[in-house]
C-alpha positions as CSV (number, residue, x, y, z in Angstrom):
1,M,104.6,153.5,79.6
2,A,106.7,150.4,79.3
3,K,108.9,150.1,76.3
4,P,108.0,147.6,73.6
5,R,109.9,144.3,73.6
6,R,112.8,144.2,71.2
7,F,114.8,141.3,69.8
8,S,118.4,141.3,68.9
9,L,119.1,141.4,65.2
10,N,122.6,140.1,65.7
11,W,121.5,137.0,67.6
12,Q,122.5,133.6,66.1
13,P,121.2,130.2,67.2
14,P,123.7,128.4,69.4
15,D,125.6,125.4,68.1
16,P,124.0,122.1,69.4
17,G,127.4,120.7,69.9
18,G,128.9,123.9,71.3
19,P,129.5,124.9,74.8
20,N,126.6,127.4,75.0
21,T,123.9,124.8,75.6
22,D,122.9,125.7,79.1
23,P,119.1,126.6,79.5
24,K,120.0,129.8,81.4
25,D,121.9,131.1,78.3
26,N,118.7,131.2,76.3
27,F,118.1,134.8,77.4
28,D,119.9,137.9,76.2
29,S,121.0,140.0,79.1
30,R,121.2,143.1,77.0
31,F,117.5,143.5,77.2
32,P,115.3,144.0,80.3
33,L,113.2,140.9,79.7
34,G,115.8,139.1,77.8
35,D,115.6,137.6,74.4
36,I,114.1,134.0,74.4
37,R,116.1,131.6,72.4
38,P,115.0,128.2,71.1
39,A,115.8,125.2,73.1
40,P,118.8,123.1,71.9
41,R,117.8,120.3,69.5
42,P,118.2,116.7,70.7
43,D,121.0,114.6,69.5
44,P,119.7,112.4,66.7
45,E,122.3,109.7,67.5
46,Q,120.8,109.2,71.0
47,A,117.7,107.0,70.4
48,P,114.9,107.0,73.0
49,R,114.9,104.3,75.6
50,Y,112.9,101.2,74.5
51,H,110.6,99.5,76.9
52,A,109.8,95.9,76.2
53,A,106.1,94.9,76.4
54,P,105.4,93.0,79.6
55,R,104.1,89.4,79.4
56,P,100.4,89.2,80.4
57,Y,99.2,86.7,82.9
58,Y,96.2,85.5,81.0
59,C,94.3,86.3,77.8
60,Q,91.2,88.5,78.3
61,D,89.4,86.8,75.5
62,C,89.9,83.0,76.2
63,G,91.7,82.9,79.5
64,G,94.7,81.1,78.1
65,S,98.1,81.4,79.7
66,E,100.4,80.7,76.8
67,F,101.8,83.5,74.7
68,W,104.3,84.1,71.9
69,Q,106.1,87.1,70.3
70,P,106.4,87.7,66.5
71,R,109.8,89.3,67.2
72,P,112.0,89.7,70.3
73,G,110.6,92.5,72.5
74,G,107.4,92.8,70.4
75,R,103.8,92.4,71.4
76,W,102.7,89.3,73.2
77,L,100.0,87.3,71.4
78,C,97.8,84.5,72.7
79,S,98.8,81.0,71.4
80,K,95.1,80.0,71.3
81,C,93.5,83.1,69.8
82,R,96.4,83.8,67.4
83,P,98.6,80.7,67.2
84,A,102.1,81.1,66.0
85,P,102.7,80.1,62.3
86,K,104.6,76.9,61.8
87,Y,107.3,77.3,59.2
88,Q,108.2,74.1,57.4
89,P,111.0,74.1,54.9
90,L,110.1,72.9,51.4
91,K,111.6,69.5,50.9
92,Q,111.3,68.8,47.2
93,P,113.7,66.1,45.8
94,E,115.8,67.2,43.0
95,T,115.3,65.1,39.9
96,A,118.0,66.6,37.7
97,R,120.6,69.4,37.6
98,V,120.4,71.6,34.5
99,I,123.4,73.5,33.1
100,P,123.5,75.8,30.1
101,A,124.8,74.6,26.7
102,S,127.8,76.9,27.0
103,L,129.2,74.7,29.8
104,Q,128.7,71.4,27.9
105,E,132.4,70.7,27.8
106,Q,132.7,71.1,31.6
107,A,129.7,68.8,32.3
108,P,131.9,65.8,33.3
109,D,133.9,67.9,35.7
110,I,130.8,69.4,37.2
111,Q,129.3,65.9,37.7
112,A,132.5,64.7,39.4
113,G,132.5,67.8,41.7
114,I,128.9,67.2,42.6
115,A,129.6,63.6,43.4
116,A,132.5,64.5,45.6
117,R,130.4,67.0,47.5
118,E,127.7,64.4,48.1
119,R,130.3,62.0,49.4
120,R,131.7,64.6,51.7
121,R,128.2,65.4,53.1
122,A,127.6,61.7,53.7
123,E,130.8,61.4,55.7
124,L,129.8,64.4,57.8
125,G,126.3,63.0,58.4
126,I,124.5,65.8,56.5
127,I,121.1,64.6,55.4
128,T,119.8,66.2,52.2
129,T,116.7,65.7,50.1
130,R,118.7,65.2,47.0
131,P,119.1,61.6,45.9
132,A,122.6,60.2,45.1
133,G,123.6,60.0,41.5
134,V,121.4,62.8,40.1
135,P,122.2,63.2,36.4
136,V,123.3,66.5,34.7
137,I,121.2,67.6,31.8
138,V,122.7,70.0,29.2
139,A,120.1,72.5,28.0
140,E,119.9,73.6,24.3
141,S,119.7,77.3,25.3
142,T,121.4,79.3,27.9
143,Q,118.3,79.4,30.1
144,P,118.0,76.5,32.6
145,L,115.2,74.1,32.1
146,E,112.3,74.1,34.6
147,Q,112.2,71.1,36.8
148,P,108.9,69.2,37.0
149,R,107.0,70.1,40.2
150,P,104.6,67.7,41.9
151,E,101.0,68.5,41.6
152,K,99.7,70.6,44.4
153,Q,97.2,68.7,46.5
154,P,94.0,70.6,47.3
155,D,93.7,71.9,50.8
156,I,91.3,70.0,53.0
157,Q,88.9,72.6,54.1
158,R,86.8,72.2,57.2
159,N,83.4,70.9,56.4
160,E,80.8,71.8,59.0
161,D,78.5,69.1,57.7
162,L,81.0,66.4,58.6
163,K,81.4,67.7,62.2
164,Q,80.0,65.4,64.8
165,P,76.8,66.7,66.4
166,A,76.9,67.7,70.0
167,A,74.3,65.1,70.9
168,L,76.7,62.3,69.8
169,Q,79.8,63.7,71.5
170,P,80.9,61.6,74.5
171,V,80.8,63.1,78.0
172,K,83.1,61.7,80.7
173,F,81.9,61.5,84.3
174,W,82.0,59.3,87.4
175,P,78.8,57.2,87.6
176,L,78.5,57.1,91.4
177,M,78.4,60.9,91.5
178,G,75.5,60.9,89.1
179,I,73.7,58.2,91.0
180,S,74.2,60.1,94.3
181,A,72.9,63.3,92.6
182,A,69.8,61.5,91.4
183,R,69.2,60.1,94.9
184,H,69.4,63.7,96.4
185,N,67.2,65.2,93.6
186,E,70.1,67.3,92.3
187,G,70.2,65.7,88.8
188,G,69.8,69.0,87.0
189,A,72.7,70.7,88.8
190,W,75.0,67.8,88.3
191,R,74.2,67.5,84.6
192,A,74.8,71.2,84.1
193,W,78.2,70.9,85.9
194,T,79.1,67.8,83.9
195,L,78.3,69.4,80.6
196,A,80.4,72.4,81.6
197,K,83.3,70.1,82.5
198,S,83.1,68.4,79.1
199,L,83.7,71.8,77.5
200,D,86.8,72.4,79.7
201,K,89.2,70.5,77.5
202,P,92.4,72.3,78.7
203,G,91.5,71.8,82.3
204,R,91.5,75.5,83.3
205,G,88.6,75.1,85.7
206,A,86.6,77.9,83.9
207,I,84.8,78.2,80.6
208,P,82.8,81.0,78.9
209,L,79.1,81.0,79.9
210,A,78.2,81.6,76.2
211,E,79.8,78.2,75.2
212,L,77.7,76.4,77.8
213,Q,74.5,78.2,76.7
214,A,75.2,77.3,73.0
215,L,75.7,73.6,74.0
216,A,72.4,73.6,75.8
217,K,70.7,75.1,72.9
218,E,72.2,72.6,70.5
219,L,71.1,69.7,72.8
220,D,67.5,71.0,72.6
221,I,67.2,71.4,76.3
222,H,64.1,73.4,77.2
223,P,65.0,77.0,78.3
224,K,63.0,76.8,81.5
225,A,64.6,73.5,82.5
226,W,68.0,74.8,81.6
227,R,67.5,77.8,83.8
228,R,66.5,75.6,86.7
229,W,69.6,73.5,86.2
230,L,71.9,76.5,86.3
231,A,70.1,77.9,89.4
232,A,70.5,74.6,91.2
233,A,74.2,74.5,90.2
234,R,74.8,78.0,91.5
235,R,72.9,77.2,94.7
236,L,75.1,74.2,95.4
237,T,78.2,76.3,94.4
238,L,79.1,73.8,91.6
239,I,79.6,76.8,89.3
240,R,80.4,80.4,90.1
241,D,80.0,83.4,87.8
242,T,82.7,86.0,87.2
243,A,82.5,89.6,86.0
244,R,84.0,88.7,82.6
245,G,81.2,86.4,81.5
246,W,83.0,83.2,82.6
247,I,81.9,80.5,85.1
248,V,84.3,78.8,87.5
249,L,83.8,75.1,88.0
250,V,84.6,73.2,91.2
251,S,86.8,70.1,91.1
252,H,85.6,66.5,91.0
253,P,86.3,65.8,94.7
254,M,84.5,69.0,95.8
255,A,81.6,68.3,93.6
256,A,81.3,64.8,95.1
257,V,81.2,66.3,98.6
258,L,78.5,68.9,97.5
259,L,76.4,66.1,96.0
260,G,76.7,63.8,99.1
261,C,78.8,61.1,97.4
262,E,81.4,59.5,99.7
263,Y,83.2,57.5,97.0
264,A,83.5,58.5,93.3
265,G,84.1,54.9,92.0
266,P,87.0,52.9,90.6
267,R,87.0,54.4,87.1
268,P,85.1,56.9,85.0
269,A,82.7,56.2,82.2
270,S,81.2,58.1,79.2
271,I,77.9,58.4,77.5
272,T,76.7,60.7,74.8
273,A,75.6,64.2,75.6
274,G,72.2,63.5,74.1
275,D,71.6,60.6,76.5
276,L,72.8,62.8,79.4
277,A,70.4,65.6,78.6
278,A,67.4,63.2,77.8
279,P,64.5,62.7,80.2
280,G,65.6,59.1,80.8
281,W,69.2,60.0,81.8
282,R,69.1,58.0,85.0
283,A,69.0,54.7,83.0
284,F,72.0,55.6,81.0
285,V,74.0,56.7,84.1
286,W,73.1,53.4,85.6
287,A,74.3,51.6,82.4
288,A,77.6,53.6,82.7
289,Y,78.0,52.3,86.3
290,E,77.5,48.7,85.2
291,A,80.0,49.2,82.4
292,T,82.6,50.0,85.0
293,Q,82.3,46.5,86.4
294,G,84.3,45.1,83.5
295,G,81.9,42.2,83.0
296,R,82.5,40.7,86.5
297,P,79.7,38.9,88.3
298,I,77.8,41.0,90.8
299,S,74.4,40.6,92.3
300,R,71.7,43.2,92.3
301,A,71.5,43.0,96.1
302,K,75.2,44.0,96.3
303,Q,74.6,46.8,93.9
304,Q,71.7,48.0,96.0
305,D,74.0,48.1,99.1
306,I,76.6,50.1,97.1
307,T,74.4,52.6,95.3
308,G,71.1,52.6,97.2
309,V,69.2,51.8,93.9
310,P,66.4,49.3,94.5
311,I,66.5,46.0,92.7
312,S,63.2,46.6,90.8
313,T,64.6,50.0,89.7
314,Q,67.8,48.3,88.5
315,R,65.8,46.0,86.2
316,A,63.8,48.9,84.8
317,Y,67.0,50.8,84.0
318,D,68.6,47.8,82.3
319,N,65.6,47.3,80.1
320,K,65.5,51.0,79.1
321,A,69.3,51.3,78.4
322,G,69.6,48.0,76.7
323,V,72.0,46.3,79.1
324,D,72.9,42.7,78.2
325,R,72.7,40.2,81.0
326,R,74.9,37.0,81.1
327,P,74.3,34.2,83.6
328,N,77.2,32.5,85.5
329,Y,77.4,29.1,87.2
330,A,79.9,27.6,89.6
331,V,81.1,24.0,89.2
332,S,82.8,22.3,92.1
333,D,84.5,18.9,92.7
334,R,82.0,17.9,95.4
335,P,79.7,15.0,94.6
336,A,76.1,15.6,93.6
337,S,74.8,13.9,96.8
338,E,75.6,17.2,98.7
339,V,73.0,19.2,96.8
340,D,70.4,18.9,99.6
341,G,72.9,19.8,102.3
342,A,74.1,22.8,100.3
343,A,70.6,24.1,99.8
344,E,69.8,23.8,103.5
345,F,72.9,24.8,105.4
346,E,75.0,26.8,102.9
347,N,74.5,30.2,101.3
348,K,74.4,29.0,97.7
349,A,71.8,30.1,95.2
350,A,69.9,27.3,93.5
351,P,72.3,24.4,93.9
352,F,71.9,21.6,91.4
353,K,73.8,18.6,90.1
354,F,76.0,19.0,87.0
355,W,77.4,16.3,84.7
356,N,81.2,16.6,84.5
357,V,82.1,15.4,81.0
358,K,85.9,14.9,81.7
359,E,85.4,13.0,85.0
360,R,82.2,11.4,83.8
361,R,80.3,12.0,87.1
362,W,77.7,14.2,88.7
363,V,79.0,17.1,90.7
364,L,77.6,20.0,92.8
365,A,77.0,23.3,91.0
366,W,75.1,26.5,91.9
367,R,74.1,29.8,90.4
368,L,76.4,32.8,90.6
369,P,75.5,36.5,90.1
370,D,75.0,37.7,86.6
371,S,77.6,39.8,84.6
372,R,76.3,42.7,82.6
373,T,77.6,44.7,79.6
374,A,76.2,48.0,78.4
375,S,76.4,49.1,74.8
376,A,75.1,52.6,75.5
377,A,78.1,53.4,77.8
378,E,81.8,52.9,77.7
379,S,84.2,52.3,80.6
380,L,87.3,54.5,80.6
381,Q,90.8,54.2,82.1
382,R,91.3,54.9,85.7
383,G,93.0,58.2,85.1
384,R,92.8,60.4,88.2
385,S,90.5,58.1,90.1
386,R,93.0,57.4,92.9
387,K,93.9,61.0,93.4
388,I,90.2,61.9,93.5
389,A,89.5,59.2,96.1
390,K,92.4,60.5,98.3
391,K,91.2,64.1,98.0
392,L,87.6,63.0,98.7
393,K,88.7,61.2,101.9
394,R,90.5,64.3,103.1
395,L,87.5,66.5,102.4
396,T,84.9,64.2,104.0
397,F,87.1,62.9,106.8
398,T,85.5,59.4,106.4
399,R,87.4,56.2,105.8
400,Y,86.7,54.2,102.6
401,D,84.7,51.2,103.8
402,G,84.7,49.0,100.6
403,L,81.9,50.5,98.6
404,S,83.7,49.7,95.3
405,I,83.8,46.0,95.9
406,L,82.5,44.6,92.7
407,G,82.4,40.9,92.7
408,Q,85.0,40.9,95.5
409,A,84.9,39.7,99.1
410,S,86.1,41.3,102.3
411,S,87.0,40.1,105.7
412,Y,84.3,40.6,108.3
413,G,86.7,41.4,111.2
414,A,85.9,44.7,112.9
415,G,88.2,47.4,111.6
416,N,89.8,45.1,109.0
417,V,88.0,45.7,105.7
418,Q,90.2,44.9,102.8
419,P,89.2,44.2,99.1
420,L,89.8,40.7,97.8
421,R,89.3,39.4,94.3
422,L,86.9,36.5,94.0
423,F,86.5,36.0,90.3
424,H,89.7,35.4,88.3
425,R,90.5,35.0,84.6
426,T,94.0,33.5,84.9
427,G,95.8,31.1,87.2
428,K,98.3,33.9,88.1
429,Q,95.5,35.9,89.6
430,V,94.4,33.0,91.7
431,K,98.0,32.5,93.1
432,A,98.2,36.3,93.8
433,T,95.0,36.1,95.8
434,E,96.1,33.1,97.8
435,R,99.4,34.8,98.6
436,K,97.5,37.8,99.8
437,L,95.4,35.6,102.1
438,T,98.5,34.0,103.6
439,R,100.1,37.4,104.3
440,A,97.1,39.3,105.5
441,D,95.5,38.6,108.8
442,M,92.0,38.1,107.4
443,A,89.4,35.4,107.2
444,A,89.5,33.5,103.9
445,P,86.3,33.1,101.8
446,G,84.7,29.8,101.1
447,E,85.7,29.5,97.5
448,L,87.7,31.4,94.8
449,F,86.4,31.2,91.2
450,L,88.4,30.7,88.0
451,I,86.8,30.9,84.6
452,K,86.4,27.4,83.2
453,Q,84.3,27.8,80.0
454,A,82.8,30.8,78.2
455,G,79.7,29.4,76.5
456,K,77.4,31.0,74.0
457,R,74.7,31.9,76.6
458,A,76.4,31.4,80.0
459,D,79.8,31.2,81.6
460,L,81.1,28.3,83.8
461,W,83.4,29.0,86.7
462,R,85.5,26.5,88.6
463,A,85.1,26.7,92.4
464,I,88.4,26.4,94.2
465,P,87.8,25.7,98.0
466,Q,89.8,27.7,100.5
467,G,88.6,26.1,103.7
468,G,87.3,29.4,105.1
469,G,84.2,30.0,107.1
470,L,82.6,32.4,104.7
471,A,79.9,31.2,102.4
472,V,79.5,32.6,98.9
C-alpha cells in the first residue's frame, strides 16, 4: 500500500526577490512526490502591458467616419452619435477688485501694482477680459464682497412645433433627370431615389432605410404606392439594400444613365418635398426646369426639342404650377416698309411696325419667344453640374450635342456645334459674343439681342444685325 503524502513542516515560502524563484524548485526532493510550493508572486512594480483601443473604420449605428477620444488611448466615440463637448472659458468682465478692510492702507500701492501689471500685459500683447482702470473697493469686513453677476439667460430649448414640416422642406434635383424619368414611366423610382438623396446631407452615399420610411410616412404617401416606388428603384439598381438595414444610393451620373438621360442640365433646382410626392409632380418638375432658364426667352418648340415634352403638355404644366409668362419683342433699325418682305422671306414671328419715339419714325419689329418664371421652384447654383456632365459623357460614350441651349444659337456646320449667347443684358456680353464669333470658325446668326426696355407687361430687345445667313 502506498504511503500517505506528507508535507514538510520546516518548509518556508521562498523570497520573491531571492534566488530560489525557478519553477523547478517548487518541489521538495526529500519526498517521493515532492512538496508542491506556491508559485512566486508577481512584482507589483511591473504593470501589465497596456494595449490602446484601435480606431474603428465606421460607426455601426450611423455609418460615420469621424471619431474622438475622451482621453489619450481611451475608447473611440463617434462624433455624430456622441459629439465631443465644447469647452468655452467663462469670459466675465471684472467690474471691481475688492480687498479686505485690513489692507486699507495698502490700497494705493495695490492699485499702482495692478496698473503696472496691466501695462505690462498690454506691451506683451496679452488680451484679457478685464477693462483698464478697474477701481479697488475696500470692504468693511474681512470677507470680500460678491461681484454682481449677469443674469443667466434661459436656454433655448428645441421646440418641435416650430420645426419645419417635411412637406415644406426643399428637395434638390436636376430637372432633366426627372423629365426623362417621367418620359420612361419611371417617376416612382426616381422620386424614391431623390427623396433618399435629400436625406443624405453628409454625402456618404448611404442612409438608414428607417429614415426614408419615416419620411414617406410623414409625406402621406400611400403605402402601396411607396412599395411600388421602392421596388422600381431596386429593379433599376438606383438603391441597394445592405445587411445592416441601410440602403446604398447610386451617384447622379449613374442615375442619369439608368433613367435614360443623356444630359443632366446646366444647373439644379429645388421644389418642396410635398410637391414632389404629390400626384401632379410632373407639373412642378417642369416648373423647376423652366426656373433654370434664368428668365431668358425660349420658345416652346425649342423646349420640345430639348425635353421631348409636347407644346400642349407644356401649357398644361404651366397653368397647373402657376408659371408666369412674359412676352418679348425685338425692335430693329430697319424701316417699316420691310414688314411684308420679312413676313414672306424671313423666319420672323409676327412682324409689325413699331413707332420709335427717339428717332420719331416707324421701324420693323417682331415677336420673340416668351420668358417664364416659376414661383413654385427655385433655381440653384451650378455646383457639381460640370463634373456630373463630364462623368455622364464618360458613362454614356456620347458627345454633348447642345441640348442645354436655352435662348442660344449654334452653328449648323457638320461636327461644329458650339453654344452661343443670343440674348444679352449688358454691352460687355455683346462684345464678348462678337469676339467669340470672330475667333471661332462658325456661321454668325442674323441678329444679337440686347435688352432695351423692361416694361410692366413686356420686354423690348434691341436687334443688332450681324450679317450672318441664319434667321432668328
